[in-house]
N, C-alpha and C positions, 0 to 999 in steps of 0.2 A: 712640440714633440714630447710624447710621454715616455719617460725613462723609468724603468722599474728595476733598479739594483742599488745596493748599498755602496756608498762611497766613503773612503776614509776622510775624516776631517782634516783641514789644513793644519790645525794645531797639532794633531797627532803625528802627521807626517814630519813636521818640523822637529818635534820631540824625538821621533825615531831616528832622524838623521844626525842628531847630537849624540846618540848612544853608540858606543863602539861596537862594530860588527853588524850594525843595522843598515849600513849603506847598501842600496840595492845593487845587485849584480845582474848581468845579462840573463842569467838563469832564473832570476826572481822577478823580473819586470812583468807587471800586469799588463796584458794586452787587451785593449778595449776594442770590441768589434761592433759594427752597426748592421741593422737589418730592418728593412721596411717590408711589411707583409700586407697584402691586400685581403680585406675581409669586409663583411657586410655591417659590422658594428664593432666599436672599440671595446666596450664592456663585454660583449659576447665573445670577442676574441680571447680576452684574458680568462674568462670563465671556461671557455671550451679548450683553449690550447696554451695561451700565453703564460699564465701563472705557473703551470707545471713545467713548461719549457724553461722558464727563467730560474726555476728552482734547481735545475740541472746545469744550465749554462748562464751563470751569473755574470760572465764577462761580456754579454751581448746587450747592447742598447737596442731596444725594439721600438719601432714606430708603426702604427697601424694606418694604412691608407684605406679610409672608410669608403666603401662602395655602397651608396644608398641614394635615395631621391634628392638629397641635398648636395651631392657631389657629382651627379651625372644629369645631363639635360633631358628631362622627361619628354620634351617636345620632339626629340630626335629619335631615330631608329636606335634600338638598344645597342646593336653591334657598333654603330658609329659613335654613340656616346661612350661606350666602353673603351674604344680606341683613344678617344680624346682624354679620357680619365687616365689611361695608362701612360700616354705621352706626357701628361701634366705631372703625375705623381711618381712615375718611374719606379715602381715597386721592385724589390728583389725577388719576392715570391708572389706568384699569381695564385688566385683562388678562382677555379674555373669549373664550368659544367663540362660534360663529356663532349658536346658538340663544339664548344669553344676550344677545348683542349685539342681536339682533332684538327681544327682549323689553324690554331697557333703552331702546331707541329708542322703542318704543311707549309706554313709561311716562314718557317725557320726562326720563330720567336722564342723557342724554348731550348734549354740545355739538356742534353741527354743525361740521365741518371746512371746509365750503365757503368761508366768508369768509376763512379763513387761506390756503387754497389759491389763492384769487383774488388776495389782496393780495400774497402772496409769489411769485405766478406759479410755484407749485410744480409741477414736471413730473411728471405721472402716466403719460405715454405710454411710459416705459421699464418700467413694471410690467406684470405679466400682466393683459391686458385683461379676461379672463373673471373674474379674482379681484376686480378693482376694480368691475366691473359687478355682481357678486354682492353685494358689500358695499353698493353703492348701492341695489340692489333691496331688500335687507333693511332699508335705511334709508328706504324709502318715496320714493326718488328723490334722496336726498342721502347724502353720505358723513359718517358719524359716527365712523368708525374706519378704520384701515389695518392690514394684516397683513404684517409683513416676510417671513413664510414661509408655506408651505402643504405639506400632506402628501398624497401619492397613490401608490399602487402601480402598477407597470407589469408587463408580461409579458416576462420575459427568455426567450430561446430559444437553445439550442445549435445553431448553424448546421451544425456538423459532423455531428451526429446526424441532422438533417433531410436532409442530403445523402446520408449513408450509407444511409438507409432509403428514399430516394426520395420523401420527403413534402414537400409544398409548405409553406413557412414560414408562420407566422401573420401576420395582417394587423391593422391598426388597427381599432378599433371593433367587435371581435367580442363576441358574447354568451357567457355561460357554456356554453350548449348547444354552440355552435360550437367553443369551446376544448376542451371535453371530448370532442367527436367527433374533433377533430384529435389529441388526446392518445391516443385509443383506436387510432390507426393504428400505434402502436409495439408491438412484441412484448412480451408479458408472461410468457414462458415460460423466461427465462434463470435460471441458478442462481448463487448466490454473487455475486461481483463482476461477473459477466457479466449479471446481472439489471438491466434498465433500466426506467424508468418514463416515462410520458408527461407527468406534471404533478406538481408539489409546491407546497403552499401553507403558509406558516408557521402553526403552531398548529392546523392541521387534522389531526386524528388519527383521525377516525371519520366515518361517514356523517352523523351528527348535526351535527358541527362544519362539515362541508362544506355541508350544507343551510343552516345558519345564515349562512354566508358568501354563498351564492348569494342567499338571501332578502334579506340586507342590501343587495346591489347592486340588487335589484329593488324595494326599498322596502316589503317585506312585513313585517307584524307579526302575531304569533300571537294577540295580545290587543288588543281595542279598549278603550283606557283610558277612553273616555267611557261606554261601556255595561258595561264590565267583563265582557265575554263573550269566550270563546276562539273565535277565528275561523280555526281551522286547516284545517277540512275544506272546502277550496275547490279549484277547478280550478288556480289559480295555485300554491297550496301543494303540490297533488298533483304538478304538473310538477316543482317543486323537489325534492321527495322522490324522485321517480322518477329524476331526473338523478343525485342523490347516490348512491342505492342502486346504479344501473347502473354508475357509475364505480368504486365500491368492489368490487362483485362481479367486474368484469372485470379488476381489478388495475391499472387505468389510473393511479390516483393513489397516490403514495407516502404511506403513513400511518406515521409513526414511533411507536414505543411510548411515548416520553416527549418532551415538547416541549423545544426547546433555547432557553435564555434568555440565552446569551452566555458569553464566556470568551476564551481566547487565540485567536490566529489559527489555531493548530494545532487547537484545539478546534472552531472553525468548520469547518475542512476535514474533520475526522473525523466531524462530525455532519451535514454537508450534502451530499447525493448530487448536487445540481446542480453544486456546486463540484468534485466528483469526476468530472464528465462522464457521470453515469449517469441524469440526468433531462433530458428534452427541453425542457421549459418550466417556469419557476418564476415565480410571482406574488410580487413583493417590491418594497421601496422603493428609493430611490436609493442608500442606504447600501451596497447590494450591489456597486455599481460600485467604491466605495472598497475593499471587501474583496477583490474580484478583482484590483484593481491592486496591493494590498499583497501578495497571494499571489505574483503574478508578480515583484515586485521583491525580496521577502525570502526566498523559498523556491526556490532554484535547481532543485530536483528536481520542482517542481510542474508537472504536465502541463497546459499551457494548451490552450484550444480557442477557436474563433471563436464569438462570440455577438453578439446584437443585441437590441433591445427594440422592442416595440409597445405600444400603450395597453392598460391593464387591461380586464377585462370590463365591458360596459355593459348597461344595461337595454334590452331589445328595443324598448321603447316610446319611447326617445330615445337614439339611438346617439351623439349628439354631446356628451353630458353624463354625469356619474357621481356617484353618492352616496358613492363611495369617496374623492372629493377632500375633504379636511378643511381648512377655513380656521379654525384653532383657536387662533391666537395674535394676536388682534385687540387692538390698543391703542386706547383711546378716552378722551376727556376727560370727567371728571365735570362735569355741569351745575352751575354756581354756584361752581366752584372759584376761590379768589382767586389761584391761581398759573397762570392761563390761558396766559400767554406762555411760561413754562418748560415747561408740559405740551405745548404745540404744538411747541416746539423739540425736545423729546424724540421725539415721534412723527414729526416731519419728518426728523430725522436717522436714526433706526433704519430708516426706510423709504427712505432716500436711495441714490443711486447710489454715493456715497463709501463708505457703510457696506457695500454689497453688494460693491464691488470688493475689500474686505479679506476678507470672510467667504466669498467664492466660491472662495478658494484651496483649501478642503477641502470635499468633498461629504459632506453629512450625510443622514440619513434624511428630514428635512424640507428642502425646497428653498427658495431665496430667491425672493421674488415678482419681484424684478428679476433676470432670468435671462441678461442679455446678457454677463455676465462668465464664464459657463461655456463651456468649449471642447470638450466631449465631445458629439458629435452624437447619441449614444445617450440623452442626456437629453431630446431633443426629444419623445419619446413621453410623458414625464411632463407635458408642457405643452399637450397637445392637447384635453383634455376640460374642459368647463365644470363647475363645481361645482353640485350640486343640494342644496337645503336638506334637512336631516335633523333631525327633532325628537328629539334624544337624551334629552330630558326625559320622553318618553312612557313609557320603561321605568322611569324613576325614580318614576313615579306608582303603579307596582304595588307591592304589599307585598313587603318584602325577603325574607320567608320563602317566597314563592312562586317567585321566579326560579330558584333552585338546584334546587328539587324538580321544577319543570317541565322544566328542562333535562335533568335525569337521566332523567325519564320519557320524553321524546322520544328521547333518545340510546339508551336501552334498547330501545325499540320499533323504532327504525330498525335496530338491530343484529339484532333478530329477523327483520326483513324481509330483511336481507342474508344471513342464514343460512337463509332460506326456511322459517322456523318460522311465519311469518305472512305474509298477503298485505298489500300496501300499503293496500288498502281497510280491512282489519281493524285494522291498526295506527293509521291515521288516525282511525277512529271511536273506538277505545279512548282515544287521546291526547286527543281533543276532549272526551269525556265525563269522563275522569279529571282532565284539566287544569282543567275547569270546577269540579269538586269541590274540587280543591286551591286554586283561586283564591278560591272562596267561603269556605273554611275559613280561609285566610290573612287575608281581609278581616275576618271575625268575630274572629279572634285579635287583630288589630291594633286594632280598636275596643275590645275588652275591656281591652287594655293602656292605651289612652288614658283 
């Protein structure tokens, strides 16, 4: 167990006890408290939360229950492996995704935070209201956890390119169709470094990956996990595929040959056409703001451009919310923990204004739920959409051997449509039939192994 606090030496205590008036009284007794917190890494925990917490609560001994591939069985379904981890480690504070949080509330595994919030008069008004409301909604009307951060992409746009080509800039609450139509207004016939694109999306390299991204925003699933039927051949999916194919055929979207996973600042610049001023719009997280600022400060020859942000794409069925808003770092207290007070002190602090005032000095990919300490107006676009619940577990219910094969199948068929080797109708019918066969075979294989 890793303990991070200063202790008085034995010699000093003995000396103190020999000095008149130095005998401890009941009012002077130091109370040592214990707390075990679940997190994905020990060093990451202390960097993100632990060091600052212990600087304020030095009487708490903290242990990190590390949740990673070395502590959970990768051969088992994640939800099952997670339960085994919790039963073995018995953490006082859980670290949960929104779907796990909702499920744990329903199963009575979490302690309500409402009594603590009321007794401490804990101020929630400084936090993002939609995030708090979302957590309360998942909790059936009560708060059982709080999230210090949230993640959401926004749409960056190069204002200089829009002005140069006389195109009206994007607006908040646009759908994918509207964004792609706007992107198509930029020329796609340039050569070399004079070639520009209307839109780029990280890790989108084909019509298939673009279709997946659009479908995720609209809450579409290709498989119904309850019936185990492929449900791809629908009007909604047909619209998604049509959008993706048209965007790729027209050259509207930049599709890199290989995805970029990170590197030096120069590497970012060399691999990102938006940073080079050659892409009109880019869907990305708040970390791009920090990258752009770093380029401006550290690279004197970097050619800057005017840019701004609007909200990321929304589902046309609800333009005020987004499934792309991820509330995935929820801290909650295990029901029945003997360390209830220390657990609340931890959650209270890492969601506090004091904590946010320190962490807001650097902008990360995930933003703080308390946003008042940010001073860049371009961050406002990241705070405008309500989160919508997404059941990430539904994909986990599908056989592991199915997902990769089905993804390859859909990608290959969409590429054939892009090359006009097949019609959209032919490709969708083929994927629906072949996908169902793949799913049934994967289910049989999985049962045989069991």
